[in-house]
matplotlib code that plots the C-alpha trace (Angstrom):
import matplotlib.pyplot as plt

x = [88.4, 89.1, 92.3, 90.6, 87.4, 88.3, 92.0, 92.8, 89.0, 88.0, 90.7, 90.6, 87.0, 87.1, 90.4, 90.8, 89.8, 87.6, 90.0, 92.0, 88.6, 88.2, 91.3, 92.4, 89.1, 86.7, 88.7, 88.9, 84.9, 83.8, 86.3, 88.7, 91.3, 93.0, 94.4, 96.8, 97.6, 101.3, 101.9, 104.0, 107.8, 110.5, 111.3, 107.7, 105.0, 101.9, 103.0, 101.6, 104.0, 107.3, 108.0, 111.4, 110.5, 110.9, 108.9, 111.1, 109.5, 111.3, 109.0, 105.9, 107.0, 108.0, 110.9, 110.0, 112.7, 111.6, 110.8, 106.9, 107.1, 103.9, 101.7, 98.5, 97.9, 101.0, 101.7, 98.6, 97.1, 97.4, 97.6, 99.4, 98.4, 102.3, 102.5, 105.8, 107.8, 107.8, 109.1, 111.2, 111.1, 107.2, 107.0, 103.8, 102.8, 105.1, 103.4, 102.0, 99.8, 100.4, 98.8, 101.6, 100.7, 102.1, 104.5, 105.9, 110.0, 111.5, 108.6, 109.1, 107.9, 110.8, 109.2, 106.4, 105.9, 105.2, 103.0, 100.9, 97.6, 95.2, 96.6, 94.3, 95.8, 99.4, 101.3, 104.3, 107.2, 107.7, 110.4, 110.3, 114.0, 113.9, 110.3, 109.3, 105.5, 103.4, 102.5, 99.2, 99.1, 99.3, 96.2, 95.0, 97.5, 100.9, 101.1, 97.9, 99.1, 99.2, 95.4, 94.6, 96.1, 94.3, 91.1, 91.5, 93.2, 90.0, 87.7, 90.1, 89.6, 85.9, 86.5, 89.2, 86.6, 84.0, 86.6, 87.6, 83.9, 83.2, 86.5, 85.3, 81.6, 82.7, 84.9, 82.1, 79.7, 81.7, 82.6, 79.2, 78.4, 81.3, 80.3, 76.8, 78.6, 81.7, 81.0, 83.1, 82.1, 78.8, 77.5, 78.2, 80.9, 78.8, 76.8, 80.1, 79.7, 83.5, 82.6, 79.3, 81.3, 83.7, 81.0, 79.0, 82.1, 82.5, 78.9, 79.1, 82.3, 81.2, 78.0, 80.1, 82.2, 79.2, 77.7, 80.9, 81.6, 78.0, 78.1, 81.2, 80.0, 76.9, 78.6, 80.8, 77.6, 75.8, 79.0, 79.8, 83.4, 83.9, 87.8, 87.7, 84.6, 86.4, 89.4, 87.6, 85.5, 88.9, 90.5, 88.0, 86.9, 90.6, 91.1, 87.7, 88.9, 92.2, 90.5, 87.7, 89.6, 92.1, 89.0, 87.7, 90.7, 90.5, 87.2, 88.3, 90.9, 93.5, 91.5, 91.7, 95.3, 94.5, 94.4, 91.6, 88.7, 88.6, 89.0, 93.0, 92.7, 90.8, 93.1, 95.9, 94.1, 92.6, 96.2, 96.6, 93.6, 95.6, 98.7, 97.2, 95.8, 97.8, 98.7, 96.1, 99.0, 99.1, 95.7, 95.6, 98.1, 96.4, 92.9, 94.7, 96.1, 92.6, 90.9, 89.2, 92.5, 91.9, 90.9, 94.4, 96.9, 99.8, 102.1, 104.8, 104.7, 106.7, 103.9, 105.9, 103.4, 103.6, 103.0, 101.7, 104.9, 108.3, 110.3, 113.4, 111.6, 111.5, 115.1, 115.5, 118.8, 120.0, 123.8, 124.6, 128.2, 127.3, 124.8, 125.5, 129.2, 130.4, 130.6, 133.4, 133.5, 132.4, 129.1, 129.1, 125.4, 125.9, 127.7, 130.5, 132.8, 134.0, 132.9, 130.2, 128.4, 130.8, 133.4, 132.1, 128.4, 127.0, 127.1, 124.5, 124.4, 121.4, 120.3, 120.6, 120.1, 117.9, 118.0, 121.6, 124.7, 125.2, 121.5, 122.6, 126.1, 124.3, 122.0, 125.5, 127.0, 123.8, 123.7, 127.3, 126.8, 124.2, 126.3, 125.7, 128.6, 128.7, 127.4, 124.9, 123.9, 120.7, 120.9, 118.1, 116.5, 118.3, 121.6, 120.1, 119.5, 122.4, 121.2, 122.5, 120.4, 120.0, 118.8, 115.0, 114.4, 115.7, 113.1, 110.9, 113.1, 116.2, 116.9, 113.6, 114.0, 117.7, 120.5, 121.0, 124.9, 126.2, 129.7, 133.1, 132.3, 128.7, 130.8, 133.5, 130.1, 128.7, 131.4, 132.8, 134.7, 134.1, 137.3, 137.2, 139.8, 138.0, 134.3, 132.9, 130.2, 127.7, 126.2, 123.0, 123.4, 123.6, 123.5, 126.0, 127.7, 130.9, 131.2, 130.0, 133.2, 135.5, 134.2, 134.5, 138.3, 139.1, 137.6, 139.8, 142.5, 141.8, 141.6, 145.0, 143.9, 145.2, 142.9, 144.1, 142.6, 139.4, 136.3, 132.8, 130.2, 128.6, 125.3, 126.3, 123.8, 122.5, 121.2, 118.6, 117.7, 116.3, 114.5, 112.8, 114.3, 114.2, 116.6, 119.3, 120.4, 122.1, 121.1, 122.1, 125.2, 127.1, 125.9, 127.5, 130.9, 130.9, 130.0, 132.9, 135.1, 134.7, 135.2, 138.9, 139.7, 138.5, 140.3, 143.7, 143.4, 140.8, 141.1, 139.1, 136.1, 133.2, 132.4, 129.1, 126.1, 124.1, 120.9, 117.8, 116.2, 114.7, 113.6, 111.8, 110.3, 108.9, 106.9, 108.9, 108.7, 111.5, 112.7, 112.4, 114.3, 117.0, 117.1, 117.0, 119.7, 122.0, 121.4, 122.3, 125.9, 126.5, 126.2, 128.7, 131.1, 130.7, 131.5, 134.3, 135.7, 135.3, 137.5, 140.2, 139.9, 141.1, 138.2, 140.1, 141.3, 137.9, 135.1, 136.2, 135.1, 132.0, 128.7, 125.0, 121.8, 118.6, 115.5, 113.9, 110.2, 107.7, 107.9, 110.1, 111.5, 111.5, 113.8, 116.0, 116.1, 116.6, 119.9, 121.5, 120.3, 121.9, 125.1, 125.1, 123.8, 126.7, 129.5, 128.8, 128.2, 131.7, 133.6, 131.7, 131.0, 133.9, 136.5, 137.1, 140.1, 140.2, 137.4, 136.8, 135.7, 133.2, 131.4, 128.2, 128.6, 125.3, 123.8, 120.0, 117.4, 113.5, 111.2, 109.8, 107.2, 105.8, 105.0, 102.1, 100.8, 98.0, 98.7, 102.5, 103.4, 102.7, 105.8, 107.9, 106.9, 107.3, 110.9, 111.9, 110.7, 112.4, 115.8, 115.4, 115.0, 118.1, 120.7, 119.3, 119.9, 123.5, 123.4, 126.8, 125.0, 121.9, 119.4, 116.2, 113.3, 111.8, 108.1, 107.3, 108.9, 105.4, 105.0, 108.3, 112.1, 112.2, 112.8, 115.4, 113.0, 111.7, 115.5, 116.6, 113.5, 115.2, 118.6, 117.8, 116.1, 119.2, 121.1, 118.3, 118.9, 122.5, 122.8, 119.6, 118.2, 120.8, 120.5, 124.2, 125.5, 125.7, 126.1, 122.8, 121.0, 118.3, 120.4, 119.2, 115.7, 113.8, 111.5, 114.6, 116.2, 113.7, 112.8, 116.2, 116.5, 113.4, 114.4, 117.7, 116.1, 113.4, 115.6, 118.0, 115.1, 115.0, 118.6, 118.4, 115.5, 117.9, 120.8, 118.7, 118.1, 122.0, 121.9, 120.6, 120.9, 119.0, 116.4, 116.0, 116.1, 113.0, 111.3, 111.3, 112.3, 110.1, 106.8, 107.5, 107.8, 104.6, 102.6, 104.0, 102.6, 99.4, 99.2, 100.1, 97.6, 94.9, 95.8, 95.8, 92.7, 90.4, 92.1, 93.6, 97.1, 96.3, 97.9, 97.0, 95.6, 94.8, 92.4, 91.7, 91.9, 90.9, 90.8, 88.1, 90.1, 93.9, 95.7, 98.1, 102.2, 104.8, 106.9, 109.8, 109.4, 111.8, 112.0, 111.8, 114.6, 116.9, 116.6, 117.0, 120.4, 121.5, 120.6, 122.7, 125.8, 125.9, 125.3, 128.4, 130.4, 129.7, 130.3, 133.6, 135.1, 137.0, 134.6, 137.4, 138.8, 135.4, 135.1, 138.7, 137.4, 134.4, 136.1, 138.7, 135.5, 134.0, 137.1, 137.9, 134.2, 134.4, 138.2, 136.3, 139.1, 138.4, 136.4, 137.3, 140.9, 139.3, 136.7, 139.4, 141.4, 138.7, 138.4, 142.1, 145.4, 146.0, 146.2]
y = [-55.4, -51.5, -52.4, -55.0, -53.7, -50.2, -49.6, -53.0, -54.2, -50.8, -49.8, -53.1, -53.2, -49.6, -49.7, -52.9, -55.2, -57.9, -60.6, -58.7, -58.6, -62.5, -63.4, -60.6, -59.8, -62.6, -64.5, -61.2, -60.8, -64.1, -64.1, -66.8, -64.2, -60.9, -57.8, -55.2, -51.6, -51.3, -47.5, -46.4, -46.6, -45.9, -42.4, -41.8, -42.2, -41.4, -39.3, -40.7, -38.5, -40.0, -43.2, -44.8, -48.2, -48.8, -50.9, -51.0, -52.4, -55.5, -56.9, -58.5, -58.0, -55.0, -55.6, -54.3, -53.4, -51.6, -51.7, -51.1, -50.6, -50.3, -52.4, -53.8, -57.3, -57.6, -61.2, -62.4, -61.1, -63.3, -60.0, -56.7, -53.5, -52.1, -48.5, -48.0, -45.3, -46.2, -42.7, -40.8, -37.8, -37.5, -37.0, -38.0, -38.4, -41.3, -43.5, -46.7, -49.6, -53.5, -56.1, -58.5, -61.9, -63.8, -66.3, -64.2, -64.9, -61.9, -60.8, -61.4, -60.4, -59.5, -58.5, -58.1, -55.3, -55.5, -52.7, -50.9, -51.4, -53.2, -56.3, -58.4, -57.5, -57.8, -55.0, -56.1, -55.0, -56.0, -56.5, -56.8, -57.6, -58.4, -59.2, -59.7, -58.9, -59.5, -56.3, -57.6, -57.3, -53.4, -51.7, -49.2, -47.0, -46.6, -43.2, -43.6, -44.9, -41.6, -41.2, -44.6, -44.2, -41.1, -42.1, -45.6, -43.2, -41.0, -44.0, -45.5, -42.2, -42.6, -46.3, -44.6, -42.2, -44.9, -47.0, -44.5, -43.4, -47.0, -47.0, -43.9, -45.1, -48.0, -46.2, -44.0, -46.7, -47.9, -45.2, -44.5, -47.5, -47.2, -43.9, -45.7, -48.3, -47.1, -45.2, -42.6, -40.2, -42.3, -41.7, -42.8, -40.8, -40.2, -37.9, -36.0, -32.6, -33.2, -36.7, -35.5, -32.6, -35.4, -37.5, -34.8, -33.5, -37.0, -37.4, -34.0, -34.9, -38.2, -36.9, -34.4, -37.3, -39.3, -36.4, -36.0, -39.8, -40.3, -37.1, -38.3, -41.7, -40.3, -38.3, -41.2, -43.4, -40.7, -40.4, -36.8, -35.4, -36.3, -36.0, -33.0, -34.2, -37.7, -35.9, -33.8, -36.7, -38.8, -35.8, -35.0, -38.5, -39.7, -36.6, -37.3, -41.4, -39.9, -37.4, -40.0, -42.7, -40.6, -39.2, -42.6, -43.9, -40.5, -41.7, -45.1, -43.8, -46.8, -49.6, -47.7, -48.4, -52.2, -54.4, -56.1, -52.9, -52.5, -48.7, -49.6, -51.4, -48.6, -46.0, -48.0, -48.7, -45.2, -43.8, -45.8, -43.5, -40.4, -42.4, -44.3, -42.8, -39.7, -38.4, -35.8, -33.4, -34.3, -34.3, -30.8, -29.4, -31.4, -29.3, -25.9, -27.0, -28.1, -25.0, -24.5, -23.9, -21.0, -22.3, -21.8, -24.1, -25.1, -26.0, -24.1, -22.2, -25.7, -27.4, -29.1, -29.8, -27.6, -29.3, -27.2, -27.8, -29.2, -30.5, -32.5, -35.7, -33.8, -34.1, -37.7, -38.9, -35.7, -34.9, -31.4, -31.9, -33.9, -31.7, -28.3, -28.0, -24.3, -21.5, -21.7, -25.3, -28.3, -28.9, -25.1, -25.3, -22.2, -19.9, -19.7, -17.8, -18.4, -15.0, -13.9, -10.8, -10.0, -10.0, -8.1, -7.0, -8.5, -6.5, -4.1, -4.6, -2.8, -3.5, -0.4, 0.5, 2.1, 4.8, 5.9, 5.2, 8.2, 7.9, 4.7, 6.4, 8.9, 6.1, 4.4, 7.2, 8.5, 4.9, 4.9, 8.0, 6.8, 3.3, 1.0, -1.5, -3.2, -2.2, -4.5, -3.5, -4.1, -4.3, -3.4, -6.0, -5.6, -5.7, -9.1, -11.0, -9.5, -6.6, -2.9, -0.1, 0.5, -2.9, -2.7, -5.7, -3.1, -0.4, 0.7, -1.4, 0.8, 1.9, 0.6, -2.1, -1.4, 0.5, 0.6, -0.5, -1.3, -0.3, 0.2, 4.0, 3.0, 1.1, 4.0, 6.6, 3.9, 3.5, 7.3, 8.2, 4.8, 3.1, -1.1, -1.7, -0.5, -1.5, -5.3, -4.9, -7.5, -7.7, -9.4, -10.7, -14.4, -15.3, -12.0, -12.5, -13.0, -9.7, -8.0, -9.3, -8.3, -4.6, -5.0, -5.9, -3.7, -0.6, -1.8, -1.5, 1.8, 2.8, 1.1, -1.5, -5.1, -7.7, -9.4, -6.6, -6.9, -8.4, -8.8, -11.2, -12.2, -13.9, -16.0, -18.7, -20.3, -23.2, -21.2, -19.2, -22.7, -23.6, -20.0, -16.6, -18.1, -15.4, -17.4, -17.5, -20.6, -24.4, -25.6, -27.5, -24.5, -22.0, -24.2, -24.6, -20.9, -20.8, -22.9, -20.8, -17.9, -20.1, -21.4, -18.1, -15.9, -18.9, -18.2, -14.3, -12.6, -14.4, -12.4, -12.5, -15.0, -15.8, -17.6, -16.7, -19.9, -18.8, -19.4, -16.4, -16.9, -20.1, -19.0, -15.9, -18.1, -20.0, -22.4, -23.6, -23.2, -26.8, -26.5, -23.4, -25.0, -28.4, -26.9, -24.5, -26.8, -29.0, -26.4, -25.8, -29.5, -29.3, -26.5, -28.2, -31.5, -29.8, -27.8, -31.1, -32.8, -30.3, -31.2, -28.4, -29.1, -28.6, -26.6, -24.4, -23.0, -24.0, -21.2, -18.5, -20.3, -17.9, -18.1, -16.2, -17.1, -15.8, -14.8, -14.9, -14.4, -17.6, -16.4, -20.0, -21.6, -19.1, -19.3, -23.1, -23.1, -21.3, -23.3, -26.7, -25.2, -24.7, -28.1, -29.9, -27.8, -28.8, -32.5, -32.5, -30.6, -33.2, -36.5, -36.3, -34.1, -34.7, -31.4, -30.6, -27.1, -25.7, -22.7, -25.3, -26.4, -23.1, -21.8, -18.0, -16.4, -12.9, -12.8, -10.9, -10.2, -11.5, -9.4, -12.0, -11.7, -7.4, -6.0, -3.3, -3.1, -1.0, -1.0, 0.4, -2.7, -4.1, -2.3, -4.5, -7.7, -6.6, -5.9, -9.5, -10.9, -9.1, -10.4, -14.1, -13.6, -12.0, -14.8, -17.3, -16.2, -14.5, -12.8, -10.0, -8.7, -6.6, -5.0, -4.4, -1.1, -1.0, 0.8, -1.9, -3.2, -0.2, 0.5, 1.0, 2.4, 5.9, 7.4, 7.6, 4.2, 2.9, 4.8, 3.1, -0.2, 0.3, 1.9, -1.3, -3.0, -0.6, -1.0, -4.5, -4.4, -1.2, -1.4, -4.5, -6.8, -9.5, -9.3, -9.6, -13.1, -16.3, -18.3, -17.1, -19.7, -22.5, -25.2, -24.1, -27.5, -26.0, -24.6, -27.5, -29.9, -27.5, -27.5, -31.5, -31.4, -28.8, -30.9, -34.3, -32.9, -30.9, -34.2, -36.4, -33.9, -33.7, -37.7, -37.8, -35.3, -37.5, -40.6, -38.5, -38.1, -34.7, -31.2, -31.0, -33.8, -33.0, -29.6, -31.2, -33.6, -30.5, -31.8, -28.6, -26.7, -28.7, -28.9, -25.4, -24.7, -27.1, -25.6, -22.0, -23.4, -24.8, -21.4, -19.1, -21.5, -21.0, -17.5, -17.5, -19.3, -17.4, -20.4, -18.3, -14.5, -11.7, -8.8, -6.0, -8.2, -10.7, -9.8, -6.3, -4.6, -1.0, 0.1, 3.4, 3.6, 6.7, 6.5, 6.5, 8.6, 6.3, 6.2, 7.1, 7.2, 9.6, 8.6, 10.9, 8.4, 6.0, 8.5, 9.9, 5.9, 5.3, 8.2, 7.3, 3.6, 5.0, 7.6, 5.0, 2.3, 4.8, 5.6, 2.4, 0.2, -2.3, -4.9, -4.8, -5.4, -8.5, -9.6, -10.0, -11.7, -14.2, -14.7, -15.6, -18.1, -20.0, -20.2, -21.3, -24.2, -25.1, -25.4, -23.1, -20.8, -17.4, -15.3, -14.3, -13.5, -11.4, -9.6, -9.0, -7.3, -4.6, -4.6, -5.4, -7.8, -11.7]
z = [111.4, 111.1, 109.0, 107.4, 106.1, 105.4, 105.0, 102.9, 101.4, 100.6, 98.4, 96.7, 96.2, 94.5, 92.8, 91.8, 88.5, 88.6, 88.9, 91.9, 93.5, 93.5, 94.3, 97.0, 98.2, 98.3, 100.7, 103.0, 103.0, 103.7, 106.6, 105.3, 105.3, 106.4, 104.8, 105.8, 105.2, 104.3, 104.2, 107.3, 107.0, 109.6, 108.2, 107.0, 109.9, 107.9, 105.7, 102.2, 100.0, 101.8, 100.7, 100.5, 99.4, 95.5, 92.9, 90.0, 86.9, 85.2, 82.4, 83.5, 87.5, 89.6, 92.4, 95.7, 98.0, 101.3, 104.9, 106.6, 110.0, 112.6, 110.6, 112.1, 111.6, 109.6, 110.7, 110.4, 107.2, 104.0, 101.7, 102.2, 100.1, 99.6, 98.7, 96.7, 94.8, 91.1, 89.9, 92.6, 89.9, 90.4, 94.0, 95.4, 91.8, 91.1, 93.9, 93.2, 95.0, 95.2, 96.5, 98.2, 99.1, 102.1, 101.0, 97.9, 97.8, 99.4, 101.5, 105.5, 108.6, 110.8, 114.2, 116.2, 118.4, 122.3, 122.4, 125.0, 124.1, 121.2, 122.2, 120.3, 116.9, 116.1, 114.9, 112.7, 110.5, 107.1, 104.9, 101.1, 99.7, 96.2, 96.2, 92.7, 92.2, 88.9, 87.3, 87.6, 91.4, 90.9, 92.0, 89.9, 87.4, 88.0, 90.1, 91.3, 95.0, 96.5, 95.9, 96.9, 100.5, 100.9, 100.0, 102.6, 105.2, 104.8, 105.4, 107.8, 109.9, 110.3, 111.9, 114.3, 115.2, 116.0, 117.5, 119.9, 120.6, 121.8, 124.0, 125.4, 125.9, 127.6, 130.1, 130.9, 131.1, 133.6, 135.8, 135.7, 137.4, 139.8, 140.9, 142.1, 143.8, 145.2, 148.7, 150.4, 153.5, 153.6, 150.2, 146.9, 145.1, 142.0, 144.6, 145.1, 142.6, 141.6, 140.2, 138.9, 137.0, 135.9, 134.7, 132.8, 131.0, 129.7, 128.6, 126.9, 125.0, 124.1, 122.5, 120.3, 119.2, 118.1, 116.2, 114.6, 113.8, 112.3, 110.2, 108.7, 108.1, 106.5, 104.3, 103.0, 102.4, 100.7, 98.2, 99.2, 100.0, 103.8, 104.1, 106.3, 108.4, 108.7, 109.8, 112.3, 113.7, 114.1, 116.0, 118.3, 119.0, 119.9, 121.8, 123.7, 124.4, 125.9, 128.0, 129.2, 129.8, 132.0, 133.8, 134.2, 136.1, 138.2, 139.0, 139.9, 142.0, 142.8, 141.5, 138.0, 138.0, 138.3, 135.6, 137.6, 136.3, 132.7, 132.6, 132.9, 129.4, 127.8, 129.1, 127.0, 124.2, 123.7, 123.4, 119.7, 118.5, 118.7, 116.7, 113.7, 110.5, 111.3, 114.7, 116.4, 116.0, 111.8, 111.7, 113.1, 110.9, 108.0, 108.7, 109.0, 105.6, 104.2, 104.6, 101.0, 98.9, 96.0, 92.8, 91.7, 89.8, 92.3, 89.7, 88.2, 84.8, 83.7, 84.9, 88.0, 90.9, 94.2, 97.5, 100.1, 102.5, 102.1, 104.7, 104.9, 103.6, 100.5, 100.0, 100.9, 99.5, 98.6, 99.3, 100.1, 99.4, 95.9, 94.7, 96.4, 97.1, 97.8, 95.3, 92.9, 93.2, 91.1, 90.5, 91.0, 92.3, 94.3, 92.2, 89.2, 91.8, 95.3, 96.6, 94.0, 94.4, 97.8, 95.1, 92.4, 91.5, 88.3, 85.6, 85.1, 81.1, 79.9, 76.3, 73.6, 70.5, 67.7, 64.9, 63.6, 65.2, 66.9, 68.5, 70.1, 70.9, 73.1, 74.8, 75.6, 77.2, 79.1, 80.7, 81.3, 83.4, 84.9, 86.6, 83.8, 83.8, 80.5, 76.8, 75.1, 71.5, 69.7, 66.1, 63.7, 61.1, 58.5, 60.3, 61.6, 58.5, 56.4, 54.5, 54.2, 55.0, 51.0, 50.4, 49.1, 51.6, 54.4, 53.4, 56.5, 59.3, 59.0, 62.9, 63.8, 66.5, 66.9, 65.4, 61.8, 61.0, 57.3, 57.7, 59.3, 59.5, 61.1, 63.8, 64.4, 64.9, 67.0, 69.7, 69.3, 72.4, 74.0, 74.4, 73.9, 75.8, 79.0, 78.5, 77.4, 75.0, 74.3, 70.4, 69.9, 66.4, 64.9, 61.3, 60.4, 63.8, 62.0, 60.0, 63.4, 65.1, 62.0, 62.2, 66.0, 65.9, 63.1, 65.2, 68.3, 65.9, 64.9, 68.6, 68.8, 71.6, 70.9, 70.1, 73.7, 75.3, 73.9, 76.2, 75.3, 73.9, 70.6, 70.8, 67.7, 68.8, 65.5, 66.9, 68.8, 65.5, 64.0, 66.7, 67.9, 66.6, 62.6, 61.7, 59.4, 56.1, 55.8, 56.9, 60.3, 59.2, 57.5, 60.1, 63.0, 61.2, 61.1, 64.7, 65.3, 63.2, 65.7, 68.5, 67.1, 65.8, 69.2, 71.2, 69.5, 68.9, 71.0, 74.2, 76.2, 74.0, 74.6, 70.9, 71.0, 74.0, 74.0, 74.2, 76.0, 76.1, 72.5, 72.9, 76.0, 74.4, 71.5, 74.3, 75.7, 79.5, 81.8, 81.7, 77.7, 78.0, 80.2, 78.2, 74.7, 75.6, 77.3, 74.1, 72.0, 73.9, 73.7, 70.0, 69.6, 72.0, 69.8, 66.5, 68.1, 69.4, 66.2, 64.3, 66.8, 69.5, 72.9, 75.1, 77.6, 75.0, 74.2, 76.9, 79.2, 77.0, 76.2, 77.8, 78.3, 77.9, 79.6, 80.2, 83.7, 84.2, 86.4, 88.3, 91.0, 92.5, 89.6, 87.8, 90.5, 90.2, 86.6, 86.8, 89.7, 87.9, 84.5, 86.5, 87.7, 84.5, 82.5, 84.9, 84.7, 81.2, 80.4, 82.9, 82.2, 78.8, 77.5, 79.9, 80.5, 83.2, 84.0, 86.3, 84.2, 81.4, 83.7, 84.3, 82.9, 82.9, 82.2, 81.2, 82.0, 81.0, 82.1, 80.0, 77.5, 77.1, 80.3, 79.5, 78.9, 76.6, 78.7, 82.2, 80.8, 84.6, 85.9, 84.1, 86.4, 89.3, 86.8, 86.0, 89.9, 90.9, 87.6, 88.3, 92.2, 90.7, 88.3, 91.3, 93.8, 90.6, 90.6, 87.2, 86.2, 84.2, 83.9, 81.6, 83.2, 80.5, 80.4, 81.2, 77.7, 75.8, 74.5, 72.8, 71.4, 72.0, 75.5, 76.1, 78.3, 81.2, 81.2, 80.6, 83.4, 86.0, 84.7, 85.6, 88.7, 89.7, 89.3, 91.4, 94.1, 94.1, 94.6, 96.8, 99.1, 99.3, 100.8, 98.6, 97.3, 101.1, 101.1, 98.5, 97.6, 100.4, 99.5, 99.1, 101.4, 101.0, 101.1, 98.4, 96.2, 96.3, 95.4, 92.6, 91.3, 91.3, 89.6, 87.0, 86.5, 86.0, 83.7, 81.5, 81.2, 80.3, 77.1, 76.6, 76.7, 73.6, 71.8, 72.2, 71.2, 67.7, 67.3, 69.0, 68.4, 64.8, 63.8, 66.6, 64.7, 60.9, 62.7, 64.1, 67.7, 70.0, 67.7, 68.1, 71.8, 72.0, 70.0, 72.1, 74.9, 73.7, 72.8, 76.3, 77.9, 75.8, 76.8, 80.4, 80.1, 78.0, 80.2, 83.6, 84.8, 84.7, 86.0, 84.0, 86.0, 83.9, 81.1, 82.2, 85.7, 87.3, 83.9, 83.6, 81.3, 80.4, 80.4, 80.0, 77.0, 77.6, 75.8, 73.6, 71.6, 67.9, 65.3, 62.8, 59.2, 58.6, 60.1, 57.1, 54.4, 56.1, 56.4, 52.8, 51.8, 54.0, 52.6, 48.8, 49.4, 50.5, 48.1, 44.9, 46.4, 47.1, 44.5, 42.9, 42.0, 45.5, 46.8, 44.2, 45.1, 49.1, 48.4, 46.1, 49.0, 51.1, 48.7, 48.2, 52.4, 52.2, 49.5, 51.1, 54.5, 56.0, 58.6, 57.4, 60.0, 59.0, 55.5, 57.0, 59.1, 56.7, 54.6, 57.5, 59.1, 58.0, 61.3, 60.6]

ax = plt.figure().add_subplot(projection="3d")
ax.plot(x, y, z, "-o")
ax.set_aspect("equal")
plt.show()
């Protein structure tokens, strides 16, 4: 009756509709039928989160497949309250509850267990094989099953505590009676001190169990929270029943082992109270975990719920061979190279650019002398938007947020004494990337370096600009065409150069979640691949030189999972969607940068700790290249001192921490692998939506990714404003007075000097030649020819 009333009846009463109560509760309440509670599974026990039984929606029905084990009154019950997964991707939030009537096709009771105790009720196995259940039989909303199960178990534990108490009290009463009747050494055994102690201990324990059970029941009746009280009552009463019945057999001596005396049955019946509604071991663990939790949001920055504990059950149906593999092998979850950092450390590529070209050249040389292993160039806003330093719209911006570049002479001064054949250079520029590439190749020729020796990366990600950064000068379709021109050109003439760095960084900085960053970045990449293939390029001719660029934010494990999921998704897209054959075409090689948006102007030295944490996540996530932000970048471009600290952070990770000594050291973690799967599925769902819209360009035209990012940014800001998300030094641990820091200031003379240089060059050049070159470029655009040869011919005599 405990199962019938508390585990079956109460959930139907609380969560059922009027029609469900009438059909499935009234017969039970009147005694004409029984109900059972079907939660336990062969591999799940009483773990309500670990359900393998699946219910798939099919029109107005659900089709249930699975097995339930150890179901009390399962054979006799007319109705079964069955818990099933309706959305595996949601974990425990994807569990739903259904009332299934006996006699429904596909629902069978396969066996009844032969039990130690409680033989008055059956315990059966229920099997569901294509069992079609009307959607009207679902109890509560879809995904509400976990909550229903927990509430039922809480109430059931009060009933189990009472049952255990009754068993213990009965065994105690029989022991007292036996102790008065049975004589040994001429007196009743109850007069012996040892027996008296045993009986006294029984009485004390029973009274304690009775008080805990009454407390839990009273709280439940009063409508107050009682989960913890029910668990404690169940735990203590069950342990008491087992102890009391064991001692009762001792009191009875040999007779206690004989079925003629009822304590033998009490002993057998008591054991089950330690097992159902959660074993006492589980309840003990649960109680330790259920100590009042902090008032924090237990979810990732993307809103993925975080469970208190991850176990092998969290990775049901997970195949290490299929989803992990080995590093350097498909699907590249564990890394793109077989030896990873044991073979070569990640490239330490610090972003640098300010003032005049010679100012940035000095910073480049300083960083290389400090152990940096690759260059990364930041350009000022006029260069990013295609304006020379002397353009009216460039006024006040020259050299302020990056290096000022207008001419080939600027490039020569920027890379003076830096051999381009020996160092790889990343250039963060997009709508004018084609011009910058042409100038860079012209400079290489001047240095006597063949194009096939030139290595580096051009950001050149125009789709990201329309989504997030907004630095564009023509609509999406012609912008993508120029990107494909550069992909085609470099694959033929500059084979070591990465023509596009598909960039999630700016998407994340605009307010996207990690899932959105992952999804929209890969969608952009798919857009470029589709455009290149549409032009007739062979996938394996250009895909190996595509590269990526991701933001690394504060959510440590989510960022690691993001990079691992990105590699796996990209490999599968390239192989399955585009038919890539070369393993190199399936590699997602990525530069990473710590999150500028996470840095704070308040207490800026705190940014050093944030950057160290983010850098560690990038390395554990398997990045090929890393830039660490400087602590003062919320104030200005970094000083030499600040950028040194940022570089040393990477070097300490590489040389002192030990994280580079083994490959994918967190691989196989129950939490990380679960989170990687969740990130992959959530990102894939976004990509499916974008595919349904006709691809990323069409999605951008409708504003879909822009709206998603804006909504995410708004939600995050609300959490920060409400202190649901703590930002140390901003909305918590605030200091009333802060000491100012020294930061970099760009001298106004920089702009004047750059204007004069550009003016002298324009005055000295041949206007007719300039006009001829511009006309050639316009003709190439109108005729839909590749613009790169024309741009290069304007700077160099090479093809």
